[in-house]
C-alpha positions as CSV (number, residue, x, y, z in Angstrom):
1,X,-2.3,-54.5,-20.0
2,X,-3.3,-50.7,-19.7
3,X,-5.0,-49.5,-16.6
4,X,-8.3,-48.7,-18.1
5,X,-8.6,-52.5,-19.3
6,X,-7.9,-53.6,-15.9
7,X,-10.8,-51.9,-14.5
8,X,-13.9,-54.7,-14.6
9,X,-16.7,-53.3,-17.1
10,X,-19.3,-52.4,-14.5
11,X,-17.2,-49.9,-12.4
12,X,-18.0,-46.4,-12.0
13,X,-14.5,-45.5,-12.9
14,X,-15.4,-46.3,-16.9
15,X,-17.8,-43.6,-16.6
16,X,-16.4,-39.9,-18.4
17,X,-18.6,-38.1,-16.1
18,X,-17.0,-39.6,-12.8
19,X,-13.4,-39.3,-14.2
20,X,-14.3,-35.9,-15.1
21,X,-15.4,-34.7,-11.7
22,X,-12.2,-36.6,-10.3
23,X,-10.2,-34.5,-12.8
24,X,-12.1,-31.2,-11.6
25,X,-11.5,-31.6,-7.9
26,X,-7.8,-32.5,-8.6
27,X,-7.7,-29.4,-10.8
28,X,-9.3,-27.3,-8.1
29,X,-7.2,-28.9,-5.5
30,X,-3.7,-27.9,-7.2
31,X,-5.1,-24.5,-8.1
32,X,-5.4,-23.9,-4.1
33,X,-2.3,-25.4,-3.4
34,X,-0.5,-23.4,-5.9
35,X,-2.2,-19.8,-4.9
36,X,-1.5,-21.0,-0.9
37,X,2.5,-21.4,-1.9
38,X,2.5,-18.2,-3.9
39,X,0.7,-16.3,-1.1
40,X,3.5,-17.5,1.3
41,X,6.4,-17.3,-1.1
42,X,5.7,-13.7,-2.5
43,X,4.2,-12.1,0.5
44,X,5.1,-8.1,0.8
45,X,5.1,-8.1,4.2
46,X,3.1,-4.9,4.7
47,X,1.9,-5.9,8.4
48,X,3.9,-3.8,11.4
49,X,5.7,-6.5,13.5
50,X,4.0,-4.8,16.8
51,X,0.4,-4.6,15.7
52,X,-0.7,-6.1,18.9
53,X,0.9,-3.4,21.1
54,X,0.1,-0.4,18.8
55,X,-3.6,-1.7,18.8
56,X,-4.1,-1.8,22.5
57,X,-3.9,1.8,23.2
58,X,-5.2,3.0,19.9
59,X,-8.2,4.5,21.3
60,X,-6.2,6.3,24.0
61,X,-3.6,7.5,21.3
62,X,-6.2,8.8,19.2
63,X,-8.0,10.8,21.6
64,X,-4.6,12.4,23.2
65,X,-3.4,13.1,19.6
66,X,-6.8,15.0,19.2
67,X,-6.6,16.9,22.4
68,X,-3.1,18.5,21.3
69,X,-3.2,18.7,17.3
70,X,-2.5,22.4,16.6
71,X,-5.9,22.8,14.1
72,X,-3.7,23.1,11.1
73,X,-4.8,22.6,7.2
74,X,-2.5,20.7,5.5
75,X,-2.9,20.3,1.6
76,X,-0.9,18.4,-0.8
77,X,-0.5,19.1,-4.4
78,X,0.3,15.9,-6.1
79,X,0.2,16.1,-10.3
80,X,-2.9,13.8,-11.5
81,X,-1.1,12.7,-14.4
82,X,1.9,11.0,-12.9
83,X,4.5,8.7,-15.1
84,X,6.9,6.1,-14.5
85,X,10.4,7.3,-14.1
86,X,9.1,11.1,-14.8
87,X,10.4,13.5,-12.0
88,X,7.3,15.7,-10.6
89,X,7.1,18.2,-8.4
90,X,5.0,17.5,-5.0
91,X,4.2,20.3,-2.9
92,X,2.5,20.7,0.6
93,X,0.6,23.6,1.9
94,X,0.3,24.3,5.9
95,X,-1.6,26.7,7.4
96,X,-3.3,27.3,10.9
97,X,-6.9,28.2,11.9
98,X,-6.3,31.8,11.2
99,X,-4.9,31.2,7.8
100,X,-1.1,31.9,8.0
101,X,1.5,29.9,7.0
102,X,3.3,27.4,9.4
103,X,6.7,26.4,9.6
104,X,7.1,22.7,11.2
105,X,10.4,21.2,12.0
106,X,10.6,19.0,9.3
107,X,8.4,17.6,6.3
108,X,8.7,14.3,4.6
109,X,7.3,12.3,1.6
110,X,6.8,8.7,1.7
111,X,5.5,6.6,-1.0
112,X,4.4,3.0,-0.7
113,X,3.8,0.4,-3.0
114,X,0.8,-1.8,-1.6
115,X,2.1,-4.7,-3.8
116,X,5.6,-4.7,-3.2
117,X,7.3,-3.2,0.0
118,X,10.6,-3.5,-1.5
119,X,10.0,-0.6,-3.8
120,X,8.8,2.0,-1.0
121,X,10.4,5.4,-0.7
122,X,10.7,8.6,1.3
123,X,12.4,12.1,0.3
124,X,12.8,14.5,2.9
125,X,10.8,18.1,1.5
126,X,12.4,21.5,1.5
127,X,10.9,24.8,2.2
128,X,9.8,26.8,-0.6
129,X,8.5,29.7,1.2
130,X,6.6,30.2,4.5
131,X,4.0,27.1,5.0
132,X,5.0,25.6,1.6
133,X,7.2,22.6,1.5
134,X,8.1,21.0,-2.2
135,X,10.1,17.6,-3.0
136,X,10.8,16.1,-6.8
137,X,10.0,12.7,-6.7
138,X,10.2,10.0,-9.5
139,X,8.1,6.7,-9.4
140,X,10.0,3.6,-10.5
141,X,6.7,1.3,-11.4
142,X,3.3,2.1,-12.8
143,X,0.5,0.8,-10.8
144,X,-1.3,2.4,-7.6
145,X,0.8,4.1,-5.2
146,X,-0.2,5.1,-1.1
147,X,1.8,8.7,-0.6
148,X,1.6,10.2,2.7
149,X,3.2,13.4,3.6
150,X,4.3,13.7,7.3
151,X,5.1,17.2,9.3
152,X,6.8,17.0,12.2
153,X,6.5,19.5,15.1
154,X,8.2,19.0,18.2
155,X,7.4,15.2,19.3
156,X,4.0,15.2,17.0
157,X,3.4,14.2,13.7
158,X,0.5,15.2,11.4
159,X,0.0,13.3,8.2
160,X,-2.2,13.8,5.2
161,X,-2.2,10.8,2.5
162,X,-3.4,10.0,-0.9
163,X,-3.9,7.1,-3.3
164,X,-2.4,8.0,-6.8
165,X,-2.1,6.1,-9.9
166,X,1.4,6.0,-12.1
167,X,1.2,5.6,-15.6
168,X,3.2,4.7,-18.6
169,X,5.2,7.1,-20.7
């Protein structure tokens, strides 16, 4: 005797509507369980380990950094049509408030992949001319990347960020 034959004729479990609703609830729960598993198994780990300590003094850090900021203008020149595995020149221009070129201690180009922290990379930029730094970068994957150019002057760091999209060949 099959399972359906064992259910009495006047039972609600013989109705296709009840069976449909039970099937729908089971499907939704299975999909949710799968999504929770994938969220934990494929986490890119983009959260800082010391987020609480960094956030406690955020306002004070921001005000002190603003007070000693050198009033530079930082302008990035990142090509609009980036292609995967194709090297492109990334430039940054630095001038002070009088419009004169600035030469900091170091300039670094960072590229962050929001969906995969394992693909992040950084390249030190070299001095091309006074106030102008350059690096040749190649993005290994298509999609959205967050770029950051960090300028180090003494103990201070100033930066400019931009979100770019890398396309196919």
